[in-house]
C-alpha positions, -999 to 999 in steps of 0.1 A, spaced: 598 463 -849 620 482 -824 590 504 -816 568 474 -809 595 459 -786 597 492 -768 559 493 -764 559 457 -751 587 465 -726 568 495 -714 536 474 -709 556 448 -690 570 474 -667 535 487 -660 522 452 -654 551 445 -630 544 477 -612 507 468 -610 515 433 -597 537 448 -570 510 472 -560 485 444 -558 509 423 -537 515 452 -514 478 458 -510 472 421 -503 500 421 -477 486 452 -460 451 436 -461 465 405 -445 482 425 -418 450 444 -411 431 411 -410 456 397 -385 454 428 -363 416 427 -365 417 390 -356 440 397 -326 417 425 -315 387 402 -318 404 375 -297 414 401 -271 378 414 -269 365 378 -267 389 371 -239 378 402 -220 342 394 -225 348 358 -213 367 372 -183 340 396 -174 314 368 -177 334 346 -154 339 374 -129 302 381 -131 293 345 -124 318 343 -95 304 375 -81 268 362 -84 279 330 -67 296 349 -39 266 371 -35 242 341 -33 265 325 -7 267 357 13 229 361 12 225 326 24 250 332 52 234 365 62 200 348 63 214 322 86 232 348 107 200 366 115 195 341 142 181 306 142 162 314 173 139 337 154 140 365 180 128 341 208 158 323 223 138 307 252 112 291 229 139 280 205 160 263 232 130 247 248 121 231 215 156 221 203 175 209 235 152 180 244 155 165 210 192 172 208 198 153 240 172 127 235 152 137 267 117 125 275 90 146 259 76 152 294 109 168 305 102 205 308 130 231 305 120 259 328 141 287 315 142 320 334 160 339 307 182 332 276 202 355 253 232 355 231 266 362 246 277 398 244 299 409 216 298 421 180 278 400 155 301 375 139 309 379 102 294 354 77 311 320 81 324 326 116 312 308 147 280 323 161 278 337 196 269 313 223 236 312 241 236 320 278 208 303 296 196 306 332 174 277 343 149 279 371 159 246 386 194 234 394 186 197 388 176 205 353 209 222 347 227 191 361 206 168 339 215 187 307 252 188 314 253 151 325 233 140 294 255 160 271 287 144 286 273 109 281 262 115 245 295 130 235 295 150 203 262 167 196 251 179 162 222 200 151 216 207 114 253 198 106 265 221 134 285 209 164 268 219 196 285 220 230 270 226 265 291 242 292 284 253 328 284 291 333 319 306 332 331 323 362 348 357 360 383 340 364 375 316 337 364 343 313 397 361 320 417 329 313 399 325 279 403 361 270 441 357 274 441 337 242 426 365 222 459 378 207 471 342 201 439 333 182 443 364 161 478 353 151 466 318 143 438 332 121 464 354 103 486 324 97 456 302 86 463 276 113 435 253 124 427 258 161 399 256 186 394 270 221 379 243 244 364 243 278 376 254 303 405 274 287 424 250 265 436 260 230 441 231 206 462 236 175 462 211 146 494 214 124 507 189 99 481 164 111 492 166 147 470 183 175 486 199 205 469 214 235 480 246 254 468 263 286 492 292 284 491 316 254 529 323 258 535 286 252 516 289 219 537 319 208 568 299 216 556 269 197 548 291 166 582 308 168 601 275 170 580 254 146 577 254 108 543 270 102 529 267 66 513 299 54 487 284 31 472 257 53 434 259 54 419 276 85 389 258 100 378 263 136 367 233 157 
C-alpha cells in the first residue's frame, strides 16, 4: 500500500512538472505571437506610410508636370501672334481692329518657378493710337481675366520707374519668407494684406517699419495679387 502511494505521488509530481512545462510553453508561444503581431502591425504601418508617400509624390509630380507644361509659355514660341489673337477678345475690341505689333517678348529675368507669376510681355506697337486704345479700354473694363488668370496692361516703364519698383525687391523677399500676402502694383505701390486689412506703401523702408512694429503671423497663406 505504501509503495502504491509512493508511486502515485511520483506520478503526480511528474504530471505537475509536465503541466508547468506546458504552461510555460504556452506562455512563451503567446509572447512570440504578440511580438509577431506587433511586428506585423509595424510592417503594415510602414507599408501604408510608403503607399501614402508614394501617392503624395505621384500627385506632386503630376502637379509639377502640369505647371511645367504651362510654364513653357502660353504664347507657343510666337508672342506676337499670341497677343494679336488674345488681346482683342480680352478687351472686347471689334474684329476689324488690327494690332500692328512691331515686336513682342517676355520681360528679361530668370524663368519663374512653377506656381510663381510668369514674366510680363513687353510689346511695341507700330501706332501710338492703338497703344492708347488698349490702355483706355483696359481701364474702362477694370479687372481682366483670361483662363482664370488676372491680366493687367501698363504703359512702358521708364528707367526711373524700374528703379523705384526694384527698390522693393528686398522687402518682397522678406514678405515671401514670412508668408504675407502682397502685390506690387503700378506704378510702384506695394500693397500688403494682413489680418484682413490691406495697406499700401510707396517706400520700402515704411514696409520694414510696419513689419517691425506689427504682429506678423508666421503661418498665414502667401498668395500674390
